[in-house]
C-alpha positions in Angstrom: 10.1 122.4 -52.2 9.9 119.3 -49.7 8.1 121.0 -47.0 5.7 122.7 -49.5 4.5 119.0 -50.5 4.7 117.1 -46.8 1.2 118.5 -45.8 -0.3 116.6 -49.4 1.8 113.5 -48.7 0.8 113.3 -45.1 -3.0 114.1 -46.3 -2.6 111.2 -49.1 -1.1 108.8 -46.2 -4.4 109.5 -44.3 -6.9 108.8 -46.7 -7.0 104.9 -46.5 -7.2 105.4 -42.9 -10.2 107.6 -43.4 -11.9 105.7 -45.6 -11.4 102.5 -43.5 -12.7 104.8 -40.3 -16.0 105.4 -42.7 -16.3 102.1 -43.7 -16.6 100.5 -40.1 -18.8 103.7 -39.0 -21.3 103.0 -41.9 -21.7 99.2 -41.2 -23.3 97.1 -42.4 -23.5 98.2 -46.3 -24.4 94.6 -47.5 -25.8 91.2 -46.5 -24.5 89.6 -43.5 -23.6 85.5 -43.4 -23.7 84.0 -40.2 -21.7 80.3 -41.4 -23.3 77.5 -38.9 -21.6 74.3 -38.3 -24.4 71.8 -38.6 -27.0 71.1 -41.3 -30.3 72.8 -41.7 -33.1 71.6 -39.1 -31.0 71.2 -35.4 -31.0 73.5 -32.9 -27.8 75.5 -33.7 -29.7 76.1 -37.3 -32.7 77.1 -35.7 -31.1 79.6 -33.3 -28.8 81.2 -36.4 -31.7 81.6 -38.2 -34.0 83.4 -35.5 -30.9 85.5 -34.3 -30.6 86.6 -38.2 -33.9 87.4 -38.6 -33.8 89.6 -35.5 -31.0 91.3 -36.6 -32.0 91.9 -40.0 -35.1 93.9 -38.7 -32.5 96.1 -36.7 -29.9 96.5 -39.2 -30.2 98.0 -42.4 -29.0 95.0 -44.1 -30.2 91.3 -44.4 -28.8 88.6 -42.6 -28.4 85.2 -44.0 -27.5 81.5 -42.8 -24.7 79.4 -44.5 -24.7 76.1 -43.4 -21.4 74.1 -43.5 -21.2 70.8 -41.8 -18.6 68.4 -41.0 -15.3 67.5 -39.5 -16.6 68.4 -35.9 -17.5 71.9 -37.1 -13.9 72.7 -38.6 -14.7 73.1 -41.7 -17.1 76.2 -41.2 -14.9 77.4 -38.6 -11.9 77.1 -40.7 -14.0 78.9 -43.7 -14.6 82.1 -41.4 -11.2 82.2 -40.2 -9.9 82.9 -43.6 -12.5 85.7 -44.3 -11.7 89.4 -44.4 -12.6 90.9 -41.0 -14.8 93.3 -41.7 -18.3 92.0 -40.0 -19.9 90.7 -43.1 -18.5 87.0 -42.5 -19.7 85.5 -38.8 -19.6 82.3 -37.3 -22.4 80.2 -35.2 -19.2 79.5 -33.0 -19.9 76.5 -30.5 -18.3 74.1 -28.2 -17.4 71.8 -31.0 -15.3 73.9 -33.1 -13.4 76.1 -30.8 -12.9 73.8 -28.0 -13.5 70.1 -28.7 -12.7 69.3 -32.6 -8.9 71.5 -32.4 -7.5 68.4 -30.1 -8.9 65.8 -32.0 -7.7 67.4 -36.0 -4.2 67.5 -36.1 -4.5 70.8 -38.4 -8.0 72.4 -38.2 -6.8 75.3 -40.3 -7.5 77.6 -37.2 -6.5 78.8 -34.0 -9.7 78.5 -31.8 -8.5 81.9 -29.9 -6.0 83.5 -32.3 -8.0 83.3 -35.5 -11.2 84.9 -34.2 -12.5 87.7 -32.8 -15.3 86.0 -30.6 -18.0 88.6 -30.5 -20.7 87.7 -28.2 -21.7 84.6 -26.0 -25.7 83.5 -26.8 -26.3 80.3 -24.2 -26.1 76.8 -23.3 -27.9 73.7 -24.1 -27.2 70.4 -22.2 -27.5 66.9 -24.2 -29.2 64.1 -22.9 -28.6 59.8 -23.0 -31.3 58.5 -24.8 -32.2 54.8 -25.7 -34.4 53.2 -28.5 -36.8 51.5 -25.9 -37.3 48.4 -28.3 -33.7 47.7 -28.3 -32.6 48.5 -24.5 -34.8 47.5 -21.7 -33.2 50.3 -19.4 -34.7 52.6 -17.5 -31.7 54.4 -15.8 -28.3 55.1 -16.4 -27.3 51.8 -14.1 -29.4 49.8 -16.1 -28.0 50.7 -19.5 -24.6 50.3 -17.9 -25.5 46.9 -17.0 -26.8 46.1 -20.4 -24.0 47.4 -22.2 -21.7 45.2 -20.1 -23.8 42.3 -21.3 -23.5 42.9 -24.9 -21.3 40.6 -26.7 -19.7 43.3 -28.6 -19.3 47.4 -28.0 -23.3 49.0 -29.0 -22.9 51.9 -31.2 -23.9 55.3 -30.2 -24.5 57.9 -32.6 -23.3 61.8 -32.2 -24.3 64.7 -34.4 -20.4 64.1 -35.3 -16.5 63.6 -34.6 -15.7 66.4 -32.0 -19.2 67.4 -30.7 -20.2 67.6 -27.0 -21.9 64.6 -27.4 -19.1 62.5 -28.4 -16.3 63.9 -25.9 -19.6 62.9 -23.3 -19.2 59.4 -24.7 -15.5 59.3 -24.5 -15.4 60.6 -21.0 -18.4 58.1 -20.0 -16.1 55.0 -21.4 -13.1 56.3 -19.2 -15.2 57.1 -15.8 -17.2 53.3 -16.0 -15.0 51.4 -18.1 -17.7 50.6 -20.4 -16.9 49.9 -24.1 -18.9 51.3 -27.1 -18.8 52.4 -30.7 -18.8 55.6 -31.9 -21.1 56.5 -34.7 -20.6 59.6 -36.1 -23.2 61.6 -38.0 -23.5 64.5 -40.2 -26.0 66.4 -37.8 -28.6 65.5 -35.3 -31.0 64.9 -37.8 -29.5 61.7 -39.6 -28.9 60.3 -36.3 -32.3 60.6 -34.7 -33.4 58.7 -37.7 -31.6 55.5 -37.4 -31.8 55.7 -33.4 -35.6 55.3 -34.0 -35.3 53.3 -37.1 -33.1 50.6 -34.8 -29.9 51.1 -36.7 -28.8 52.4 -33.4 -29.4 51.5 -29.9 -28.5 54.8 -28.0 -27.3 58.3 -28.3 -26.2 61.3 -27.0 -27.5 64.7 -28.4 -28.9 68.0 -27.2 -32.2 67.7 -25.2 -34.8 69.9 -27.4 -33.7 68.3 -30.4 -35.6 65.2 -29.0 -38.2 66.1 -26.4 -41.0 65.1 -29.0 -39.7 61.9 -29.5 -39.2 61.3 -25.9 -42.6 62.4 -24.5 -44.0 60.3 -27.0 -42.3 57.7 -25.8 -40.4 56.7 -29.2 -36.9 57.3 -27.3 -36.3 57.1 -23.5 -34.3 59.7 -21.8 -32.0 58.2 -19.0 -29.9 61.3 -18.1 -29.1 65.0 -18.6 -25.5 66.3 -18.9 -26.7 69.6 -17.0 -26.2 70.6 -13.3 -29.9 71.0 -12.7 -32.9 69.0 -14.2 -34.6 70.9 -17.0 -37.8 72.2 -17.0 -38.8 70.6 -20.7 -38.0 67.3 -18.8 -38.1 67.7 -15.1 -38.6 63.7 -14.8 -35.2 63.2 -16.1 -32.1 62.8 -13.6 -29.1 64.8 -14.5 -25.8 62.9 -14.4 -25.1 63.4 -11.2 -28.0 62.3 -9.8 -27.5 59.1 -11.8 -24.5 58.9 -9.6 -22.0 60.0 -12.0 -21.0 63.4 -10.8 -18.2 65.2 -13.0 -19.5 64.1 -16.6 -22.1 67.3 -16.5 -21.5 69.0 -20.0 -23.3 71.3 -22.6 -23.1 72.9 -25.6 -22.7 76.5 -25.8 -23.3 78.7 -28.7 -22.0 82.1 -29.6 -21.0 84.6 -32.4 -17.7 85.0 -33.7 -16.1 86.8 -36.5 -12.3 86.8 -38.3 -9.4 87.7 -36.1 -8.8 91.5 -36.1 -12.5 92.5 -36.6 -12.3 96.6 -36.1 -13.0 97.4 -32.7 -16.1 99.9 -33.4 -17.5 96.9 -35.5 -17.2 94.5 -33.1 -19.0 97.1 -30.3 -21.8 97.7 -32.7 -22.0 93.8 -33.2 -22.5 92.7 -29.5 -24.7 95.6 -28.8 -27.2 94.4 -31.7 -26.8 90.7 -30.5 -27.4 91.5 -27.1 -30.4 93.7 -27.8 -31.6 90.7 -30.5 -31.9 88.6 -27.2 -33.4 90.8 -25.2 -36.3 90.3 -27.2 -39.3 88.2 -26.5 -39.9 86.1 -29.5 -35.8 85.4 -29.3 -35.8 84.6 -25.7 -39.0 81.9 -26.6 -37.1 80.4 -29.4 -34.4 80.0 -27.3 -35.8 78.5 -24.7 -38.1 76.4 -26.8 -34.5 75.3 -28.3 -33.3 74.8 -24.7 -30.7 77.4 -24.7 -30.2 78.9 -21.5 -28.8 82.3 -22.0 -26.5 84.2 -20.0 -25.1 87.7 -20.3 -21.4 88.7 -20.9 -19.3 91.4 -22.2 -17.6 90.8 -25.2 -14.2 90.6 -23.3 -15.5 88.3 -21.0 -16.4 86.4 -23.7 -13.4 86.4 -25.0 -12.1 85.2 -21.7 -14.5 82.6 -21.4 -13.1 81.0 -24.7 -9.6 81.3 -23.5 -10.5 79.1 -20.6 -12.6 76.4 -22.0 -9.7 76.0 -24.8 -7.2 75.8 -22.1 -9.2 73.6 -19.4 -12.0 71.5 -21.7 -9.8 71.2 -24.3 -7.1 70.1 -22.6 -8.7 67.5 -21.3 -9.7 66.2 -24.7 -6.2 66.3 -25.7 -5.6 64.0 -22.5 -8.3 61.4 -24.3 -6.0 61.4 -27.4 -9.0 61.0 -29.5 -8.6 61.0 -33.3 -10.8 61.4 -36.3 -12.4 58.1 -37.2 
């Protein structure tokens, strides 16, 4: 009797596996959400919306953007890490929540490697050193450092938040040159830029595309970019190496990550669809307009890239001993 029922038992046990496999094959069957670590209006938000629109046209489902800023991107990253690994909740991952913030926050709520399936690399953009010319007379980095040293108290420098690429650049700049600055973190670039233009802070470190219009209009002055090469949108602005600060190069990469244990079939489909979307002329144009240089990586290459960034860059940030302010 037991033998007679064995095939039925085996068939019943296989049903959940078959259902899971069919769900993966049919993905997506409902809208997909891309969670962004910054508020609306910044470069990362724009990239998420451009990519989401392109994916919506390629997939039979809508792709929506969900902004969850704060705490160096850890709020958004922790939220995504806790979701089901089904391909319906994605993170617009970037340098801050994956590499820079985990060493700063004692318990971010996730492991930057183990808590995610890192799916696809999108591109990277450099930061720029900018000053309000009404407050800071410097026209180059040497002049800025001299101006900082001449102040009675450490001037404030604005960034898009604690644990951002700009924040870490500011700390490295102080460590390298011996100048003293006060970090003034904001919840994104837009409010920081408003205070910089209004004179509430004299200088800032931020992404170049976010500030290029004000730089060109003369409302802000760019002193150096953190890229290894001069940027096409601001060819007259020297690199930090040209300004005598080689070794301080840094950029903010953006990518798509998902909760850990994302099924391989969904991971492969997502990577293929994102790669195809990045090849579209309109997507490439919007990426370039926002200062992001794209770079092709396979999914395993991107996963290895993240591990290397966490080990090398994250280790260097940990050595700085930064803490949330």
